N, C-alpha and C positions, 0 to 999 in steps of 0.2 A: 685292640687299641695300640697304636704305634707310638704315641707321645702323650705325656701329661705334664702340665706346668702348674706349680703351686707357689704361692707366696707365703712366707712364714714371718710372723710378727709377734711382738710381745712388748710389755712394759712401756706404757704411755702416760707417764706422770704429767698431768696437765700443767702443773706449776713449773716444770723444768724446761718447757719449750713448746714450740708450735708443732702441729701434726702435719707438717709439710710432707713427710714420708707417705702419709695416706693419700695425699693428692697425687703423688707419683705412682703409688701402688694402684690407684684407680685407673691409670692409663696403661698398666702392664697387660700384656697378652697372657693371661693366666686362667686356669679353670677353677681355682679354689684359693681362698685365703684360709690359712690355718693360724689361729690365734692361740698362743700358748700361755696367756694369763697376764695378770696385772693390767686389766682393761681400765679399771679405776684405781685410785689410791684413796685410802680411807681417812688419812690424817687431816686435821684442821688446817686452814689456810695460813700461809706465811706471806708477808707483804714485801719481802725483798727478793722475789722471784720474777721471772719473765711473765708469768701469769699467776693468778691467785685462786685457790679453791674457795668456793662460797661455803660459809658455815663452819661448824666445828667438826671434830672427829665423828665419824659415823658409828652409831650404835643401833638406831631404830630403823624400821622399814622406811619411814618417811625420809630420814636422813640419807639412807643409801639411794632411795629413788631420786632425791634431789641431786646427789652427786652424779648419777648416771645422766640425768637431764642436762647438767652442765657440760659434761663431756660430749653428749650427743648433739649439742647445739653447734659443735665445731663443724664448719663446712667441709673441711678436708676429710674428716672421719665419715661424714655423711656420704661424700663422694665414693669412698672405698666400699661402703656398705651397698650403695646403689649399683656399683659396677660389677661386683662379683658375689657369688655365694660364699658363705663363711662356715667354717667348722671351728668350734671354740671349746676351751676348757679353762678353768680358773687356776690361778696360783694363790698367793697368800693375801695380797692387798685388796682383793675383792671382799675380804673379811677383816683380817688383822695381820699385821706383819709377823711372818715366821710361825703362824699358828700350826699346830700339829693335832690332827683330828682326835687321836686317842686320848690326848691330854685335855683338850679344851672343848671337845664336841661329844661328851659322854652321854648325851641324851637326858641328863638330870635337869628337870624343869627349874630347880633351884639354883643351878649353875649359871652364873652371869653370861658365860660364853655360849651356852645353849641358845638363849634368847637372841643373842647377836648373830649366831649362825642362821637361825630361822629367818631373821630379817634379811641378812645378806644374801642367802640362797634364793629367797623369794624375789628380791630385787634383781638378782642376776638372771633368773628365769624369765622375768617380765621383760628384760631389756636385751636378751641375747637371742639369736636365731636357733632355738632349740625345739626339738620335737616334744610332743605331749608326754612321751615316755620319761622325759627328764623333769617332769613337774615335781617340785620338792615335797617330801613327806617329813614335815617338821624339820629337824636339823640334819637331814640327809637329802642328797640329790644325786641321781645316777647320771654321770657325765661320760664315763668310759664307753667307747663304742668303736666300731670298725667300719671304715669306708673302703670301697673297692673301685678301682678303675680297670674293669675287665680283669684279665689275667696279668696285666702289666704291673699294677701297684695296689697294695693294701696299706692303708694308714690306720694304725692302732692309736687312738687318741686316749691318753691316760689322765688320771687324776692322782697327783702325788701329794695332796694335802689332806684330804678328808679322812683317809684311812690309816695314815702313818702313825707309828709310835713316836713317843717323845724323842726329840733330839738328844743324843747322849753327850755327856761331859760338856754341857752347853754353857760355857762361861764367856762366850764372845765369838767373834768370827774367826779368830786365828788361835787355835788350840792344838795341843798334841792329842792324838787319838787315845782314848782311855779304853778300859776293858769292855765297857758297854757297847762300843762300836761293833764288837764281834758277838753280840748277843744273838743266839740262834732264833729267838722269838721276835726279834725286831722285824719290822716291815715298813716298806715305803709305800706299797700299793694296797695293803690289806690282802688277806689270803684269797678272798673271792675274786678280786680283780686280778691278782697274780695268776691264779689258775686259769681264768678266762683268757688272759694274755698268752700264756704258754701253750694252752691247748689250741688256741687259734693259730699261733705261729707254727705249731707242729703239723697242722693239716693244711696250711695255706698253699695254694697253687700259684700265687702271684710271683712274678719274677723278682720284684723288689718289695721288701717288707719294712715299712717305716714305723718307727715308734716315736710318736709325737708326745712329748711330755715336758715338764717344766724345768727341773733343776739339773745341773751338770752331772752326768753319769761317770765319766772317766775320772780317775784320781787326779787331783790338782793341789799340789803344794803351793800355798800362798807365800810362805817363807819356809826356812828349813824346818821340816817336821811340823808345820803348822797347816791346818786344814779348816774348812768351814763345815761345821756339823749339820748345817741345814741342807747340804747337798748329799749325794749318794756316798760321799766320803764318810759321812756319819752312820752309814747303814751298810757295812761291809758284807754281812751275810746275805741280805737281799740282793746286793750287786753280784755276789758269787752265784746266787740262784739264777739271776738273769743271764749271766755268762754261760752257766751250765745249760740252761734251756736253749740258748742259741746254738751251742755246740752239739748237744746231744740230739736235738731235733733237726739238725742240719738245715737251719733256716736259710732260705735263699736270700742273699744280698741284704742283710739287715742294715738299716740306716737309722740313726738316732737323731731326732730333731729336738733341740732344747732352747730355752729362753732364760729368763730370770736374771741373768748376770749383768745385763746392760752392755756387755762388750761382745764383739764378734770374735769367735774362735773357730778353728778346725782342729779336731783331735781324733786319735785312733784308740779304740778299746782293745787291749791285749787279752789273750786267753788267760794269762796270770798277770794282772796289772802291775804287780810288784816286780815283775821280771820283764825287762825290755826285750829280751831275746825270744820271748814266746810270740806266736803268730798273732796278727791282727784278726779279730773276729767281727768287728763292726766299725763303721765310721760315724763320728758324731759331728754334726754341723750345728754350731751354737750361734744363734742370731743375736745381734745387739738390739738395743731398745729403739723405739720410735722417738721418745723424748726424754726418758729418765736419764739423769746425770748431765743433761744439758749438752753444750757443744762438744766437749771432750777434745782429744787429739789423737792422731793416728797411732803414735807409740808413746808409752810412758815408762817410768822406771818400774812400776808394778808389772807392766807387760813384759819388759825385758827379764825380770826376775822369774815370772811364771814360765816363760819359754825356756829359760836356762834350767830351771828345776824340773821341768816336765818335758822331756824330749819327745813324748808322744803327741805334744801340741805342735801344730804346724803353722799356725797363724794367730795373730792378735791384732785387734784394732779397737780403740776406745772412742769411736765416733758413732753417731746415730744412724739407723737405717733398718734394712730388712733383707731377707733372703728371697731369691727367685730360683726355684729348683726345676730343672728340665729333665724329665725321666723318659728314656727310650729303652728298648730291649737290651741295648748294649752298654748304656752308660747312664749314671746319675750325675748331673752337673749342677753345682750350686754357685750362683753369682751373688757376691756380696755387694749389695746396692747401698751406697754410703753417701751421706750429706756432711758437708764440712761445718755446718752450723744449723741450729734449730732454735736458738734463743731469740731470733728474730725471724720473721717469715720470709719465704721466697727462695730458699736454698735450692740449687740444682742438685740432681742426683747423678751418681756415676757408678759404674761397675768397678769397684776398687780392685777386686781380685776374684778369680774363679778357681774352684777346685772340682775335681771329678773323681768318681769311683767307677771302675769298670766292672761289668758283669762277671761274677765269679772271682773277683780279685779285691777283697776288702782292703780298705785303706784309701787315703786321699792323695791325689797328685795335682799340683798346680798346673793350670792350663792357660 
């Protein structure tokens, strides 16, 4: 196979804007849509938004089904589903904001979260293009899997919610990292999924090996020594195991695809993330949202601060859109497809910027 083209999307809060991006995505010349989560949002409706959720916060199967029905009535979303095959995994809002599986999905029938997970996973399975192997078993659903485009590309689709341990020192979005961040027993993927990922990467014959997952992997200071514990920044030992696996197994051209954050970024993962002088071992392309956060703006004070504090970040944009990735034997190119508004319908889309990673040369270069 000489070329593969994939679209990468995430975070489509119905209340925050129109799904114009999906109408544009339906017209792209791509082979696959990779959806990284937050297909629905579970909270009750607010009436001061561009659009309004029907009903209250979702807890029951009927409520989750109704929320999917509302989203799927959107003509632009229907067009994207009709035009392309999809590969999907969830993030948190398909169940509950920032949930962590080991904390709230412990399988105890008396635990309120267990019943909510059963309902949410069943509704997700009913509404997503999933194989029978993903059919839920109570509060568990198998979503991690691997897709191949010949020997050109392998896409490892991960689940970073269902098996993770509780977020450490979790007193808000911007906290100093506490000792629990360095807990050897902490996990983002669960040990079974982690072993599956690293074993598969170790024997992969693909030229490009993509890791499609939800939350930002590279370190990201939000303010001086302030981090989000819901991202890989809260899970330092699992991140070190990931870096170690990429290095020790000499994985060919690792590319990380991430969503969740609603903003577009390009970043480089270093061998020792705390040391900017160490080599780049993987490139992370982080896609913005389809609708979440509304119109936004190209640059913000937050964006300037993140770029200043994190020199391994190469790009920032706080407007809505999606990624189109073109993969050939010699290059991975990511086009950032951006709209200047979504709070009303009809926005045009443009390629705001493009970055490329060359075969055998990890890192991102603007093209």
